[in-house]
C-alpha positions as CSV (number, residue, x, y, z in Angstrom):
1,X,99.8,111.1,128.3
2,X,98.9,109.0,131.5
3,X,97.8,105.9,131.8
4,X,100.1,105.0,128.8
5,X,103.4,103.8,129.1
6,X,106.1,105.3,127.1
7,X,107.4,102.1,125.4
8,X,103.5,101.6,122.9
9,X,104.0,105.7,121.8
10,X,107.4,104.9,120.5
11,X,106.1,101.9,119.3
12,X,103.4,104.5,117.4
13,X,105.4,106.6,115.6
14,X,108.3,104.4,114.2
15,X,104.9,102.8,112.9
16,X,103.8,105.5,111.6
17,X,106.9,107.1,110.0
18,X,107.7,103.4,108.7
19,X,104.6,103.3,106.7
20,X,104.4,107.2,105.5
21,X,108.2,106.5,103.4
22,X,106.3,104.5,101.3
23,X,107.2,105.8,97.2
24,X,105.1,104.9,94.2
25,X,107.4,102.5,93.0
26,X,107.7,100.7,96.2
27,X,103.9,100.6,96.3
28,X,104.2,99.5,92.6
29,X,106.8,96.9,93.4
30,X,104.5,95.2,96.6
31,X,102.2,95.3,94.5
32,X,103.7,93.4,91.7
33,X,104.5,90.6,94.0
34,X,100.7,90.1,95.3
35,X,100.2,90.0,91.8
36,X,102.3,87.2,91.1
37,X,101.4,85.1,94.5
38,X,98.1,85.6,93.3
39,X,98.8,83.5,89.4
40,X,101.9,81.4,91.6
41,X,99.1,80.1,93.8
42,X,96.7,79.4,91.0
43,X,98.8,77.4,89.3
44,X,99.0,75.4,92.7
45,X,96.0,74.8,92.6
46,X,95.3,73.3,89.8
47,X,98.1,71.6,90.6
48,X,96.4,70.6,93.5
49,X,94.3,68.8,91.2
50,X,95.8,66.4,88.8
51,X,96.5,63.0,90.7
52,X,99.5,62.5,89.0
53,X,101.3,64.9,91.9
54,X,101.2,63.6,95.3
55,X,99.4,66.2,99.1
56,X,96.6,68.0,97.5
57,X,95.7,69.2,100.2
58,X,99.5,70.5,101.0
59,X,98.9,72.5,98.0
60,X,95.5,73.9,99.1
61,X,97.0,74.8,101.6
62,X,100.2,76.5,100.1
63,X,98.2,77.6,97.3
64,X,95.4,79.6,100.8
65,X,98.3,81.0,102.7
66,X,99.5,82.6,99.0
67,X,96.0,84.4,98.3
68,X,96.7,85.2,102.1
69,X,99.5,86.8,101.8
70,X,99.2,88.3,97.5
71,X,96.3,90.0,99.3
72,X,98.1,91.4,102.3
73,X,100.5,93.5,99.7
74,X,97.6,94.9,97.6
75,X,95.9,95.8,100.6
76,X,99.8,98.0,101.2
77,X,100.0,98.2,98.4
78,X,96.1,100.3,97.2
79,X,96.6,101.7,100.9
80,X,99.5,103.1,101.4
81,X,102.1,103.1,98.9
82,X,100.5,105.7,96.6
83,X,99.3,102.3,93.4
84,X,96.6,103.0,91.3
85,X,96.3,106.4,92.7
86,X,96.6,109.8,90.6
87,X,100.0,110.3,89.0
């Protein structure tokens, strides 16, 4: 490859090999973790609205991060982990 350092090509091969090694069971586990993070974020958002608990803004931030991570896990599980596809 002209104009590209060899380090970029090696990184891409490692990345492709890692994604290609994900089994169906790994995809299911990632999806389960994503759904558990969604459950956690929902409970955390409810707790942020209760006045007796402190730091509602921080709870909203933590819940937002949990939802973002859950979405990322579900995207990886459905795209590369064969979750939700034909058996």
